[in-house]
N, C-alpha and C positions, 0 to 999 in steps of 0.2 A: 156814721150818722148823717142824715140829710140836714142841710142848713135850715135853721129855723125850728128844728124839732128838739125838744128838751129830753134829756135822758131820764129814764124811769128812776124815781127817787130811791126805790129799793135797790136797784142795780148800782146806782151811784154810791149808796151807803156800803154795799158789799165791797166795792172797789176801794173805797177810802179805808175800810177796816183791814182789808188784805194788805194794803201798803203800810198801815200802822203796825201790823203784826210783824212786818219785815224790818222794822227799825232796829238798829244795833242797840245794845244796852246803853251805850253812852248817849246816843241820840234820844233814846226813850227817857233816860234820867233828866236830860235837859228839858224835854217836853213836860215832865211832871213838875220840875222846879218852876217853869214858867206858868203852868196852870195854878200851882199853889199861890203864886204871887198875884195872878190875875183875879182870883176869887175876891180878894179884898179890894183891889184896884178898881174892879168893875162893879162893885156894890152887890155881890151875890152872897156875902158871908151869912146873911140871915136865913138863907135857904139851902146852904151847902155846908156840911160838916166834913172836915178833913180827918180821916181816920186810917186804920190799918185793916187788912184782911183778917177776918176772924180765925183764930187758931194759928196764925202765922208766927214764925220765929225770926228774929233779927240777930245777925252776928254781933258779938260784943265789939263795939268800935274801939275799945281800949286795948284790944289785943295787938301785940307788936307784929311786925312783918309787913311785906308789901301789900298793896291793895289787891283785893281779889278780883281778877278780870272776868270771873264767871258769875252765873246767877247767884251762887251761894255755895256754902260748904255743908256736906252731909255729915251729920253727927248722930251718935247713939244717945237716945234719951230714954233711960229706963228700959233698955232692951229693944227699943223701936227706933228705926232710922228716920230722922227728920231732916228737913232742909232748913238751914239757918241762912236767911237771905243776906247778901252782901250789902245791900243798900235799902234805905227807907223807901225809895221810889218804887222798888220791885214789889212792895206789899201795900202800896198806897191804895186806898179805897175812899171814894167820895160818896157820902150818904146824902142824897138829894130829897128835899121835901117836894115830892112829885105833885101832890095835890095843890100846894100853893103855887108852884111853878106853872102848872097847867092852867090855873086860874088867871095868872098874869098873861099867859099866852093868849087865852080867850079875850082878854081885855086889851090885847096888843100893847102890853106894858113892858115887854122885854125888848131892849135895843138889839140891833143886829149883832153887835160884838158880844153881848151877853148870851145870845142864842148860840153863837159859834163856840163860845167857851163851854157851854153846857154839852155841846157835841163832843168836844175834846175830853171833858171829864168822863163821859160815858165810854169813849174809846179806851181811856186808861183803865177804867173799871173792867171792861170786857177783857182786855189783854191780861191784866193781872189775875183776874179770876180764872181765866182759861189756863194761864201759865201755872198757877198754883195747883189746879186740878191735874194738869198734865204731869207736873213734877211728882205729885203724890202717887199717881197711878204707876208711873215708871219706876219710882223708887221701891214701891211695894212689890212690883213684879220682878225686879232684878236685885232683890236684897242680897241673895247669895253672891252674886257677882260683885256688888259694891263692897261687900265685906272682904271678899277674898282676892278680887282682881283676876280670877281665873276665867278665861274666855269660855271654858267648857261649862261653866255654871250659868251662862246666859240662857234665857228662855226666849224662843221666838215670839216676837210681839210687833207685828206690823203696825204701821200707822193707821190702817183701816180698823184693826182690832182695838187699838188704843182709843180711836175715836168712838167706836161702838161702846166701849166701857164707860167713857165719859158721858156719852148721851144717855146711858142707862142710869146715871146718878141723879136722883131727884133733887139733890141739894144744889146742883150746878145750874145757875140761872142764865147761862149763856149757851149759844149754839156751838157745839164742838164737832163741826163737820171735818172730814178728812183733809180738806184743803187748808183750813185754819190750823189744824194740828201740824200739817206738813210745813207750813211757813214758820212756826215756832221751833219745830224740831231742827230745821236747817240752821237756825241762828244761835241756839242756846247751848250752853255747856254747864257742867257742875264740877265742883271740886270734892274729891273723896276725903275721908278722914285722914288718910296717909298722904294727902297732897297731890294725888293724881288728878289731872284734868280730863273729864270724860264728856265728850260731846253727847248731846241728847240722842243723836242718831245711833250711837252705840247701844243705847238702852232700848231702842226700838228696832232690833235686827229682824230682817226677813229670815225665813227658815233656811234659805241657802247660805246666808252668812253664818248661822250657827253650825250648819253642816260642814262648812269650810274648816271651822275649828276642830270638829270631830275627825274629819279626814286627816288633817295635819297631825293630830295627836296619834291616830292609829299608825301613820307612816313613821312618825318619830319613834314610837314604841317598837316598830318593826326592827330597827337596827339593834336595839337592846336585846330583843328576843333572839336575833340571829347570833349575837355575841354570846348569849347564854346557851345556845344550841337548841332552843325551843322551836326555832324556825329555820328551815334549811334554805329557802329561797324567798325573795321579796314577794309581797302579797299582790295578787292580781286585783283588778277593780272589782270583780265579782266577790272575791274574798273580803275585800274592804267593806263592800255593801252588806255582806252577811254579818260582819263584826258590828257594824253600826246598828243593825237590827237586834243583835243579841245583847250587846253591851249598853246601848243607848236607847233602845226601843223606838228607833226611827227607821222608816222605810225610805231608802234612797236608791234610785235606779242605777244600774251599772254605768250607763252613759252619763248620768249626772255626776257620779264619782269621778269618771274620766275628765269631765269638764272642769270640776272643782280642782282636780289634781293639776290640770294644765294651768289654771289660774294661779296656782301656788308655785308654778315653775318646777314641779316635781315630775321626773320622767316616769314612763310606764314601767311595769315590773321587769320586763326584759332589759331595758336600758339601765334600770337601777341595779340589776345584777352585775352589769358590766361597769357601772360607774360608782360603785360603793365607795371607792377611795375619795373621789372628789365630793360626793354627796356628804360623806361624813365630815370632810374638812370644812364644808360650808354650813354645817348645822349652826343655827343661831343667827343666820343672816336675816335681814329684813324681808318682808314680802317683795315680790317683783313689782316695780313701779315704772310707769312711763317716764322716760327721760325728757322732761319738759321743764321750762323755767318755773311754772306754777308748782309743779311737784317738788322741785328743789327747795323752793321757798317754804312750802308747807310741811314737807315730810322728811327732808334730809338735814341732819344736824350739822353745825359748824364745828365738829369734833374730829379728832384723828381716827383713822380706820382704814379698812380695805374694802374694795368694791369690785364687782364684775359688771360688764356691759354686755347685753345681749342684743341681737338684731335678727329680724326674720331672714329666712334663707335668701330671698331675692336681694335684699339690701346688702347682706354679707357677701354674696357671690358676684354682685354687679361690679365689674371693673377689676376688682382685686379681692380675692378671698383666700382663706387659708393663712398659714403662718409664713412670714417673710424669710427668704433665703438670701445668700450672698449675691445671687444673680438677679435679685429683685422679683423672682417668680414666687408664687404662693402655693402652699400645700393645703389641701382640704382637711378639716377636722370634723369629727362626727358629733358636733354640738353647735348650738347657736350662741355660745359664749364667744365673743369676739375680742374682749380685752379684760385684763386683770390689772388693777392698779391699787395704789394707796396714797394717802395724803394726810397732812396734819390738819386739814380742813376739808372734809368730804364735800360739803356744799359748794365751796369755792372751786375745788378741783373739777368737779363734775360740771360746773358752770363753764369752766374753760373748755372742756370737751364739747359742750353744747354749742359754744360760740366759735369754736375752731381756733382758739388761742392756746392750745396745749402742745403745739409743735408736733402734731400727729395728723397730718392732712388726710391720709387714707381713712383713719378712724372718723374724722369729722365728716368726710364725704359719705361714709356709711351711715352715720347718725342722721345726716341731713336728708337721707332718702326716706326716713320715717320709720316708725314702729320700733325704735330703739327703747330698751328697758334696762333698768339697773337694780341691783341688790347691793346692800352694804352691811358691814358689821363694824360697830364702834370698837376700836382697840386703843386704849388709853396710852399704852407704852409699847415700844418696839413694833410699831405698825409696819415699818419697812421689812423687818424680819418676818412678820406675818404674811406680807405680800410675797416674799421669796418662797416661803413654805407653801402657800396656796398655788403659786405658779408651778413649783416643782411637782406637787401632787397632781395638778392638771396634766402636766406633760406625761407623768407616769400613767395616769388613768387613760388618756386619749392618744398617747403616742406622739403628740406634737403640741407646740404652744398655741395659745389663742390666736386668731387670725391676724389681729393688728397689734400684738405685742412684738415690736421689732427687735427687742433684745431682752436678755434675761435681766430681771431686777437685781 
């Protein structure tokens, strides 16, 4: 902006609202508490009524247990799922005597701090009305998932589609454009009746995210069908696409199936046929995650378990690849799994690998070259025995240990 030029008020208002929608729940609650107190302190109580959103539900504060860190808890009310908000601030609504306030504005009878407070009250109203409408639409669309917890029951619901549904609601008095919906979806989460915390983003999946669950389910069922003798060889990507069309009624291209399969760290049919032993042993592992400090903090538990580290071919082969021999040379293995390990604290141990403090410098150098990924499985008891079993199955399947396992566990 050029010096001396004032920003367009409409644009400034949109920027202020965008930032307000991105406030954390804690910061938002503080803003509401301050606004409640300022209404009386600044002499606006005669024109502002403090109330709640119509039709909203508040969680019973007398219930025992830790404070709910999410927007609220989903509960069944006479066969209908409703959201019981965790805090009064999340359903706060200020009812303004707009005619009287407009009259005072025309008479220049409002002080600057009073006008600023009215702006904050309108921001709070907008955020809470939009959040309530968003939560209602998402809960209604994903009722089967929220009741069952089964990912296959999720319905594709992009943020654009969610925004369109909200804009079509004549009862919603605020603008629900996709940008505003996106800012709320990124920040908020809900608690299900059985205690699971579900990010709002989970309830607004893109079609590809839903297709991932379907592809994973088909390939997981593949092993059972082969054990029963119903299937002689692993399914090709074309065959998976046909099953998705037949069983789920969705059309997914073969190359899209292949892309999703790679995202899930699942080999193609030819390699699955050769690797069934190791694939079966790692059933139940987490999705493949980037090995970064942020991922460890957000996605990896501080619980005991086993894990595998993968690296792209260039990183694994640079300098020293394959499994270690007595002479210090390396043998190549037909997989991008470079290390299998276990720990009483998965997050801490993977952090050691990431920082190079795990006493395995070749592995650290491989990770430092980038593109390292990790999968894990929580094992409450006998996690060392689980590591030995996984290591032995790997050796049998591929004919050699992982590249950077320097000795048998």
